[in-house]
NUVOGU-694688 format. One record per residue (C-alpha): residue number from 1; residue in one letter; x, y, z. Coordinates in steps of 0.5 Angstrom, whole numbers, plus 500, padded with zeros to 3 digits. Layout:
// NUVOGU-694688
[rec NUM 'A' [X Y Z]] ...
***
This chain:
// NUVOGU-694688
[rec 1 'M' [705 807 245]] [rec 2 'F' [700 812 250]] [rec 3 'F' [706 814 254]] [rec 4 'L' [711 814 247]] [rec 5 'S' [706 818 245]] [rec 6 'L' [706 824 252]] [rec 7 'V' [713 823 251]] [rec 8 'F' [713 826 244]] [rec 9 'S' [708 831 245]] [rec 10 'G' [713 834 251]] [rec 11 'M' [719 834 246]] [rec 12 'L' [716 836 240]] [rec 13 'A' [712 842 245]] [rec 14 'L' [720 843 247]] [rec 15 'K' [723 843 240]] [rec 16 'E' [718 849 238]] [rec 17 'Y' [719 852 244]] [rec 18 'I' [727 852 244]] [rec 19 'A' [727 853 236]] [rec 20 'H' [722 859 236]] [rec 21 'H' [724 863 243]] [rec 22 'V' [730 862 246]] [rec 23 'L' [735 866 241]] [rec 24 'T' [730 872 239]] [rec 25 'C' [727 872 246]] [rec 26 'L' [731 869 252]] [rec 27 'V' [738 871 250]] [rec 28 'P' [737 878 250]] [rec 29 'A' [732 877 256]] [rec 30 'F' [737 875 260]] [rec 31 'L' [742 879 258]] [rec 32 'L' [738 885 259]] [rec 33 'A' [736 881 267]] [rec 34 'G' [744 881 268]] [rec 35 'G' [745 888 266]] [rec 36 'M' [740 891 270]] [rec 37 'V' [743 888 277]] [rec 38 'S' [750 889 275]] [rec 39 'F' [749 897 271]] [rec 40 'F' [743 900 275]] [rec 41 'N' [744 904 281]] [rec 42 'K' [740 900 287]] [rec 43 'E' [739 906 291]] [rec 44 'A' [736 909 285]] [rec 45 'I' [732 904 284]] [rec 46 'L' [730 904 291]] [rec 47 'S' [727 911 290]] [rec 48 'Y' [723 910 285]] [rec 49 'L' [720 903 285]] [rec 50 'G' [723 900 291]] [rec 51 'E' [717 899 298]] [rec 52 'K' [718 905 301]] [rec 53 'A' [717 909 294]] [rec 54 'S' [709 911 294]] [rec 55 'K' [705 906 292]] [rec 56 'L' [702 910 286]] [rec 57 'K' [709 913 283]] [rec 58 'S' [712 905 283]] [rec 59 'F' [706 901 280]] [rec 60 'S' [704 907 275]] [rec 61 'L' [712 907 272]] [rec 62 'A' [712 899 272]] [rec 63 'T' [706 899 268]] [rec 64 'I' [708 904 263]] [rec 65 'F' [715 901 263]] [rec 66 'S' [710 894 262]] [rec 67 'F' [706 897 256]] [rec 68 'F' [712 898 251]] [rec 69 'I' [715 890 253]] [rec 70 'A' [712 886 247]] [rec 71 'S' [714 878 251]] [rec 72 'C' [711 873 253]] [rec 73 'S' [710 870 260]] [rec 74 'C' [717 866 259]] [rec 75 'T' [721 872 258]] [rec 76 'V' [719 878 261]] [rec 77 'L' [722 873 267]] [rec 78 'P' [729 876 267]] [rec 79 'V' [727 883 266]] [rec 80 'G' [721 883 273]] [rec 81 'S' [726 878 277]] [rec 82 'G' [732 883 275]] [rec 83 'L' [729 889 277]] [rec 84 'Y' [726 885 284]] [rec 85 'F' [734 884 284]] [rec 86 'A' [736 890 283]] [rec 87 'G' [732 893 289]] [rec 88 'A' [725 894 286]] [rec 89 'G' [719 893 290]] [rec 90 'I' [715 885 291]] [rec 91 'G' [709 890 288]] [rec 92 'A' [712 893 282]] [rec 93 'S' [715 887 280]] [rec 94 'F' [710 883 279]] [rec 95 'I' [706 888 276]] [rec 96 'I' [711 888 270]] [rec 97 'L' [710 880 270]] [rec 98 'W' [704 881 269]] [rec 99 'V' [702 887 265]] [rec 100 'A' [708 886 260]] [rec 101 'P' [705 879 257]] [rec 102 'S' [698 880 258]] [rec 103 'T' [697 887 255]] [rec 104 'N' [702 890 251]] [rec 105 'V' [702 895 246]] [rec 106 'L' [703 889 240]] [rec 107 'S' [698 884 243]] [rec 108 'L' [693 890 243]] [rec 109 'L' [693 893 236]] [rec 110 'F' [693 885 234]] [rec 111 'T' [687 884 238]] [rec 112 'S' [683 890 236]] [rec 113 'S' [685 887 229]] [rec 114 'I' [683 881 230]] [rec 115 'L' [677 881 235]] [rec 116 'G' [674 888 235]] [rec 117 'A' [676 896 239]] [rec 118 'K' [672 892 245]] [rec 119 'M' [675 887 246]] [rec 120 'A' [682 891 246]] [rec 121 'V' [680 896 250]] [rec 122 'S' [677 891 255]] [rec 123 'R' [684 887 255]] [rec 124 'V' [687 894 258]] [rec 125 'V' [682 896 262]] [rec 126 'A' [682 889 266]] [rec 127 'S' [689 888 265]] [rec 128 'L' [690 895 269]] [rec 129 'F' [686 892 274]] [rec 130 'M' [688 886 276]] [rec 131 'A' [695 889 275]] [rec 132 'F' [694 895 281]] [rec 133 'L' [691 889 285]] [rec 134 'V' [696 884 285]] [rec 135 'G' [702 889 286]] [rec 136 'W' [698 892 291]] [rec 137 'I' [696 885 295]] [rec 138 'M' [703 883 294]] [rec 139 'S' [706 890 298]] [rec 140 'I' [701 889 303]] [rec 141 'I' [703 881 304]] [rec 142 'F' [710 882 303]] [rec 143 'G' [713 888 303]] [rec 144 'K' [715 888 310]] [rec 145 'E' [720 883 309]] [rec 146 'E' [723 887 304]] [rec 147 'R' [722 893 308]] [rec 148 'K' [726 890 313]] [rec 149 'E' [731 888 308]] [rec 150 'I' [733 896 307]] [rec 151 'K' [733 898 313]] [rec 152 'S' [739 899 314]] [rec 153 'Q' [742 901 307]] [rec 154 'P' [743 908 305]] [rec 155 'F' [738 912 302]] [rec 156 'L' [741 916 297]] [rec 157 'E' [735 919 292]] [rec 158 'K' [739 924 288]] [rec 159 'K' [744 919 285]] [rec 160 'P' [743 918 278]] [rec 161 'L' [739 911 276]] [rec 162 'I' [744 908 271]] [rec 163 'T' [750 912 267]] [rec 164 'K' [749 915 260]] [rec 165 'K' [754 908 257]] [rec 166 'H' [749 903 260]] [rec 167 'S' [743 906 259]] [rec 168 'I' [744 906 251]] [rec 169 'L' [746 898 251]] [rec 170 'L' [741 896 256]] [rec 171 'I' [737 901 251]] [rec 172 'L' [740 897 245]] [rec 173 'I' [738 890 249]] [rec 174 'F' [731 892 250]] [rec 175 'L' [730 895 243]] [rec 176 'S' [733 887 240]] [rec 177 'I' [728 883 245]] [rec 178 'I' [721 888 242]] [rec 179 'L' [724 891 235]] [rec 180 'P' [723 883 231]] [rec 181 'N' [716 882 234]] [rec 182 'Y' [715 889 231]] [rec 183 'I' [719 889 224]] [rec 184 'A' [717 882 223]] [rec 185 'Q' [709 882 225]] [rec 186 'G' [706 877 220]] [rec 187 'K' [712 875 216]] [rec 188 'S' [717 869 217]] [rec 189 'Y' [721 867 223]] [rec 190 'L' [727 867 219]] [rec 191 'T' [725 875 218]] [rec 192 'N' [726 876 226]] [rec 193 'V' [732 872 226]] [rec 194 'L' [735 876 221]] [rec 195 'V' [733 883 226]] [rec 196 'W' [735 881 232]] [rec 197 'G' [742 878 228]] [rec 198 'V' [743 885 226]] [rec 199 'L' [740 889 232]] [rec 200 'T' [745 885 236]] [rec 201 'I' [751 886 232]] [rec 202 'I' [749 893 233]] [rec 203 'W' [750 892 241]] [rec 204 'L' [755 888 242]] [rec 205 'I' [759 893 238]] [rec 206 'Y' [758 898 243]] [rec 207 'A' [758 893 249]] [rec 208 'V' [766 892 247]] [rec 209 'N' [768 899 245]] [rec 210 'N' [765 901 252]] [rec 211 'L' [765 896 258]] [rec 212 'D' [772 895 261]] [rec 213 'R' [774 887 263]] [rec 214 'E' [770 888 270]] [rec 215 'E' [764 891 269]] [rec 216 'A' [763 886 263]] [rec 217 'K' [766 880 268]] [rec 218 'N' [760 882 272]] [rec 219 'W' [754 883 267]] [rec 220 'L' [756 876 266]] [rec 221 'R' [756 873 272]] [rec 222 'E' [749 876 273]] [rec 223 'T' [746 874 266]] [rec 224 'W' [749 867 268]] [rec 225 'W' [746 866 274]] [rec 226 'F' [738 868 271]] [rec 227 'V' [740 862 266]] [rec 228 'R' [742 856 271]] [rec 229 'M' [736 860 276]] [rec 230 'I' [731 860 271]] [rec 231 'V' [731 855 265]] [rec 232 'P' [732 848 266]] [rec 233 'I' [724 849 270]] [rec 234 'L' [723 853 264]] [rec 235 'F' [724 847 259]] [rec 236 'L' [722 842 264]] [rec 237 'G' [715 846 264]] [rec 238 'V' [714 847 257]] [rec 239 'F' [715 840 257]] [rec 240 'I' [709 839 261]] [rec 241 'V' [705 843 257]] [rec 242 'G' [707 840 251]] [rec 243 'V' [704 833 256]] [rec 244 'V' [698 837 257]] [rec 245 'G' [696 839 251]] [rec 246 'K' [695 832 249]] [rec 247 'L' [692 829 255]] [rec 248 'L' [687 836 254]] [rec 249 'P' [684 837 247]] [rec 250 'K' [682 845 246]] [rec 251 'E' [675 842 243]] [rec 252 'F' [674 839 250]] [rec 253 'V' [676 847 254]] [rec 254 'S' [671 849 248]] [rec 255 'K' [666 845 251]] [rec 256 'W' [666 847 257]] [rec 257 'V' [667 856 256]] [rec 258 'G' [661 857 253]] [rec 259 'G' [657 863 256]] [rec 260 'N' [659 867 261]] [rec 261 'S' [658 863 268]] [rec 262 'P' [662 864 273]] [rec 263 'L' [665 856 273]] [rec 264 'A' [666 857 265]] [rec 265 'A' [670 864 267]] [rec 266 'F' [674 859 272]] [rec 267 'L' [676 855 267]] [rec 268 'A' [677 859 262]] [rec 269 'T' [683 862 267]] [rec 270 'L' [685 856 269]] [rec 271 'S' [687 853 263]] [rec 272 'G' [690 860 260]] [rec 273 'Q' [694 859 267]] [rec 274 'L' [697 852 265]] [rec 275 'M' [697 853 257]] [rec 276 'Y' [702 857 255]] [rec 277 'F' [702 861 249]] [rec 278 'G' [707 866 246]] [rec 279 'T' [707 873 244]] [rec 280 'L' [701 875 239]] [rec 281 'T' [698 867 239]] [rec 282 'E' [692 869 243]] [rec 283 'S' [689 873 238]] [rec 284 'P' [687 868 233]] [rec 285 'F' [686 861 238]] [rec 286 'I' [681 866 241]] [rec 287 'D' [677 868 235]] [rec 288 'T' [678 860 234]] [rec 289 'M' [675 859 240]] [rec 290 'L' [669 865 240]] [rec 291 'R' [666 861 233]] [rec 292 'L' [666 854 237]] [rec 293 'G' [661 858 242]] [rec 294 'M' [667 861 247]] [rec 295 'G' [663 866 251]] [rec 296 'K' [666 873 250]] [rec 297 'G' [667 873 258]] [rec 298 'P' [670 867 259]] [rec 299 'A' [675 869 252]] [rec 300 'L' [677 876 255]] [rec 301 'A' [679 871 261]] [rec 302 'F' [684 867 257]] [rec 303 'L' [686 873 253]] [rec 304 'L' [690 875 259]] [rec 305 'T' [691 869 263]] [rec 306 'G' [694 866 257]] [rec 307 'P' [699 870 254]] [rec 308 'G' [699 874 262]] [rec 309 'M' [701 866 265]] [rec 310 'S' [703 859 264]] [rec 311 'L' [706 853 268]] [rec 312 'P' [713 854 265]] [rec 313 'N' [712 862 268]] [rec 314 'M' [709 859 276]] [rec 315 'L' [715 854 276]] [rec 316 'A' [720 859 275]] [rec 317 'I' [717 864 279]] [rec 318 'G' [717 860 285]] [rec 319 'R' [724 858 283]] [rec 320 'L' [726 865 284]] [rec 321 'F' [721 869 288]] [rec 322 'G' [720 864 293]] [rec 323 'I' [714 858 293]] [rec 324 'R' [710 864 298]] [rec 325 'K' [709 868 293]] [rec 326 'A' [708 864 288]] [rec 327 'I' [702 862 291]] [rec 328 'V' [700 868 292]] [rec 329 'Y' [701 871 286]] [rec 330 'I' [698 865 282]] [rec 331 'L' [691 865 287]] [rec 332 'L' [691 873 286]] [rec 333 'I' [691 872 278]] [rec 334 'M' [685 866 278]] [rec 335 'G' [681 869 282]] [rec 336 'L' [681 876 279]] [rec 337 'G' [682 872 272]] [rec 338 'T' [675 869 274]] [rec 339 'F' [672 876 277]] [rec 340 'V' [674 880 271]] [rec 341 'G' [671 874 265]] [rec 342 'W' [664 873 270]] [rec 343 'F' [664 881 270]] [rec 344 'F' [666 883 263]] [rec 345 'G' [662 877 260]] [rec 346 'N' [655 879 264]] [rec 347 'F' [655 887 264]] [rec 348 'I' [660 890 259]] [rec 349 'F' [658 885 252]] 
***
C-alpha cells in the first residue's frame, strides 16, 4: 500500500503539472526555442552573446532579457537552450536559465506584496550576484570548448540578428508565454488559458500569412528536437518530485531551517533545488514557512532556488548541455545559495 501511495503521489504531481503548465507554458516555450534556432542569425548571436563577446555586455544583455521572462525552472529550459544552440555563449545561456525563473519582474512584485520590499530587493541583489558569478565561472571552465567550436566560422558582426517578420512572430509567441501570468494574476486558470488562446490565435494567423513552407518546416523540426530532448526527462523529474514530497513532508523541512546558520541555509538551498515551484507559488509557501520559524536567510535561499531550479530542471539540463556542465552548475547554485542565505540572514536582515 505504501508503494502504491508513492506512485499515486508521483502521478498526482505529474497530472497537476501537465494540467497547469504544458499548454500555456511549455508548448509556446518550445515553439519559441525552435524559432530562435531556425530564425536567429548565428553570427549576430555570436557578436552579442557568444564566447568572444565582451562578458560585461553579454552577461548584462542576458540578465536584462531574463528579467522580463516570468517563467518557471522548466519553461525557461527551451528558451535558454534555444539561445545556446543558436550561438550564445555558455555563460550567458546559464544566466538566462537562472535569472528568468529566480528573479523576474512578476515574481518580485509578488514577493514585495507578500514578504515585504526588503526581501524583494534582497532577492534581486542576491540573484544578480549569483547570476554573474555562475556565468563567469561557467565561461572560465567551458568557454574554451565553445571558442574552439566557433573558431573556424565567419564572424560577421554587422548582420542583423533576425528579420522583421521573424522577430514579430517570436515576440508574439513570447507574449503568449508571459502575458497570461500578468493579466490572469490572482484569477482562475481558465482565465489564463483564455488569454493564452487569444494570443495563440493571433500569432498563428500571423505565421500562416508570413512564413513559407520551408521556413515553417525548419521551425517545427527544431521545435520537435527540443520536445524530444526535454519532455520525457522533465515528466520523469516531476514524478520523482511528487514521490519525494510524500516521503519528505514540508513540516520536516521547516524543522531544520530555523535560524540563519550555514546548515540551515544549505538545507534550504538543497530542498529548494529538489522541489518544484511554479511561477509565483514560492512566496506564499515561504510566508507560511516563516510563520513556522524559518530563518530569513534560509527563506531567501529557498526563494531563489525553489523557483530557480528543480529536479526536473536539473535532469533536463544534463540531457541538453551534458552531465559535466549540469554538475558544475548545480554545485555552483548549491554553494552560492548557501552563502547568500547565511550572509543575508546574519548581516542584512
